[in-house]
N, C-alpha and C positions, 0 to 999 in steps of 0.2 A: 167432356158431353162434344159431340156433335155439333157443329154449326149449320144451321138449315138454312142453305142461302138459296135456293130456289122451291118453288111450290107444284112443279108439274112432277108427277110420278105417274111410270110407266106403269101397263097389269102387268107384265110377266116381272119387273120388278116385285111388285107386291105380293105376286104367286110365289116366287122364289123366295122371300122373305117371310112369308107364313108356314113355307116347309121347312124351313130355319127354326122357326119358333117352336114348331110341333115337336121336331127333332131335339131341342135343348131341353124342351119340360119334362123329358125321363130320362135325364142324366142322373146317376148316383143318386136315385131315391128310390131303391130297397130298404124292407124294412125287414132286419132277422129277431128274432126272440126264443132263447132258448133258457128254461128253468130246470136244472140237474133237482135228480130225484131227491139230496142233501135240501135240507129246506132249514132256517134259520133256526137255533133253537128257540122254542116257545114255552119252555116250562122251566125254567131260571127265573127268577123275579127278581132276582138283583139286576140293574140296569147294563146291556151290552155296552161294549165299547167298541167304536169303530174307526180304523184309521186312513184317512184320505191321504192317499198317495199322490208326488206331481204327476199329475198327464203328459202322456206321451206325445207329443207333435209329428202327425206323419206326412203333412203338408207343408206347403212352400209358404203359408201365412204364418210370420214370427207374430210368437204373443198370444195365439189363437187359444195354445193349451192351456195357459194361464188364465186368461180372459175364463173358458169354460169351467177349469176350476175352481176358481173363487165366484162363479155362479153356483155352482153345482153345491160348492161349501156353503152357501147362504142359505140354498134350500134346504140344505140336509138339515140343517138345524132343527125343521119343525118334527122330523122322525123321532121314536123313542129310543134314542141312541145316545152315549157319552161319547161327544167325539171330539178329537185332540185339536189344540190352534192350530193353524197352520205356521205359526212361529217354532211353535213348540216341534212340529214334524221337522221343520228345519231343521233346526237346532239337533234332534237326534239324531237326524238324516246323518249330519256328518261327525258326528261322531260313530256312528255304528261303520261308516265308509273310513273312517279312519284306524279304526282298531282292524276292522275286519280286512284293509288292505284293499278292496271292491267296493264296485261301483253298487248303490243300493240296488240297482234294475238286473245285477247279478245276484244279487241274494235269493235263497229262497221263500217266502211267505211267511212261512214258520219261522224260519229266523228273523225278521220281520217283526213280526206278531210277539214275541217273547220277548223282545228288545223294549217294546213299550205295552208290554202285557195287554198288548188289544185284542178283545175278543173275534175281530174280523178287519180286512186289509183290502181297502179298496183301491183297484186299478182303473185309470181310465185312460184311453186314447182317442185321442180326434183323428178319423180317418180320410176326413176330404171336408175340405173347404174350398169352395169355388165360387167366381162371382163372373157372370156373364152380363155383358154388355153390348147390347146390339142399336145404340141410339133410341129406338123406340121402344126396347123394350130389357128389362134388367130382371135378371135371377140372382140368388143365393142361394148356394145350398151347403149343409153342415151333415155332418153323420158323426156320430160318436159313439165309440164302444167303452160297455164299461162290465167289470168283473168285479164281483165279493167273494173273497178267500176267508176260512177258515183261519184263524187267527195262531192257533195251535197246532195243526195240521198242514195246513196250507191248501187243504182242498176245496173245489170252486161250487160254492153254494149257492152263489144265481150269478146269471151275466144276459144283458142285454145290448142290442144295437139300435141306435135311433136316428134315423134321416131325416131330416124335414129342409124344406126349401122357402122364400118366400120371393114373392114376383111383383114386379109392376109393369105397367103400359100393356104395347097390344097392337096391332093392326085398327091404327083410326077407321070412323066411319064414314070421312070425308078428310080432303086434305086440309081443313081448318084443322084437324083433330093434330096434326102432326107435331107442331110446335109443345102444343100442352101433354101428349105422350111423352114425348123427351124430356121434358122437366121432370116430371115423375119418375120417369124411368131413371136422370140422374141423378136427383135426391135418395132414389133409393140404393144407391153405391156408399151412402154416405154412413160413418163409424155407428150411427144410430139404431138403423137397421139391423146389422150384423150384430149388436152386443142383445135386441129383440128376441133374435132368431139363437141364438146363446142360450137367454133366459129362456124360451120355450122348450128347448132342446133337454136343458138343465131342470125344468119342473117335471116335465115327463120321467126322464129317469128317475129321479126322485121319488114320484108317484108309486114308480111300479117295485121299488124296491120293498120286499116283505119286513113288515114292522116287529120288531121284537116284542114280548110280551109288556103292558106298563108295570115298569119298578116300581117296590114296595116303597113308603120313604123311607129313608136311610140319610147317616149321615156323610156328606162329602169327605171320602180319600185318598188321598197323594203321599207317593213319597218322593222324596228327591235322590235322583242318579247322580253324584258327583262326579263320578269318573269309573270307569271299568280297563282291567288291564291284565295283560297275560300273565304274568308275573305276581305270583304273590304276594312277595317282598316289596314292590312297589306300592299294591293295595295297602300293605301295612302300614309302609312309609303314610302316605295321604293319610288313612286314616288315624294315624298318631298326630299330624298336622292340626288335623280340626279337631280332633279333642284338645288340644291346646288351644284352640279360639274357642273354647265353649262348648264345642260341636259333639253332640254324642250319636258316633258314628258305626256302622258296622259294615261287613262283608260277607255276599253272598254270591256264590258261585253259581255260572250259569254257559251252558253248551252251545253257542252257535257255530253254524258253520262247521261242526265238528270239529271245534275249538272249543278250551275251557277259559272262560274271562272271569275276572273277580272284580265284580262291580264294589264299589263304594256309594255304601247309600245314608240316607238320614231318614226319619219319619218311622211310623206314618206320622201326618198331619190329617185333623179334620174339621180344619180351619183353612181356605184357601188365603187368605190373606195372610195368616201365619207362615204359610208356606212359603209367599211370596217374599217375606219376610226376611225368611231363613238364606233362600236362593239369592235374594240383593247381597247378604252379609257374605255369601261364600265366594260371592263374582268378585267383590270387592276389597277381600282380602286374601284372595287366591287366585291363582292363575286359570283357577277351570271354569268350565263354560256348564254347569250343572241343567238339567234335565228332569221336568216332571214325571213320572211314573205312576198310573192309575190302578188301584189296588179291586179285585174281584171279591173281596170278601170283606165290603166296608161294614157290611149292618153285622158278623158276628165279630170282629175285630172290636168293635164300636163299644159291645153291648155282651161282657162274657156269660150273660144268663142264655143266649141264644145257645141253642144248641142244633148238631147236626141231624 
């Protein structure tokens, strides 16, 4: 913060400062919005799952992408989607990158959606973050771009860019107002104000994302992916090892990035604590790091009487 040591301010200085403040207030505040013709599927009464990918930071502010993603994730829990825990996403992406030898940023959204069995994949980018401090005036600007893509096709179904600012201080009406304005301006630069601005942007983005249809009551269903191999022989060896520990494993094939993978799966489970217990047993007795996969046909799988 600037230290005010003199109280005499020339009129020319005040006029120049006013011009600077007016020019700063219009920096990076444009708002863009686009809703694609494809809308979120409202016909399926099964709860839709949404995968919130790590946000990309295009600014010089370290950590702003994680702060924004966490805030967005917390607000997103109010929507009628089945979301994935951030720790599950991190574990799954690590496995996917290892198997594909590519960064998740280079993988098509459809491959990521198929890997997680996610109906929608959500991408976020922090496009702009600025802090402007002029002694008696301060301003924070945050711009975030969001995209929702279909987890099966990768098609864009919705996107939006939100830009917001917060500011404090300004030209005082008298010389005695300079010090209070400087104090307010300096306080505005603290981390709490950045968190408040991130919260506002995240809240608006979540509010604008279309809601899926309200799901019918259905049991919780999840599968455990123990590992994924390109060679079927390795998958069979892993399956045999799990069966030796009393775990009923199976192998399913899936094509990702034009390559065939052999998944070693357990489940489905209709009780989350039971699934957690099975995963813990695998991690304790093997070298695998299993992940959860949500199943889209929970109602039909749990009740054989439910017909298509």
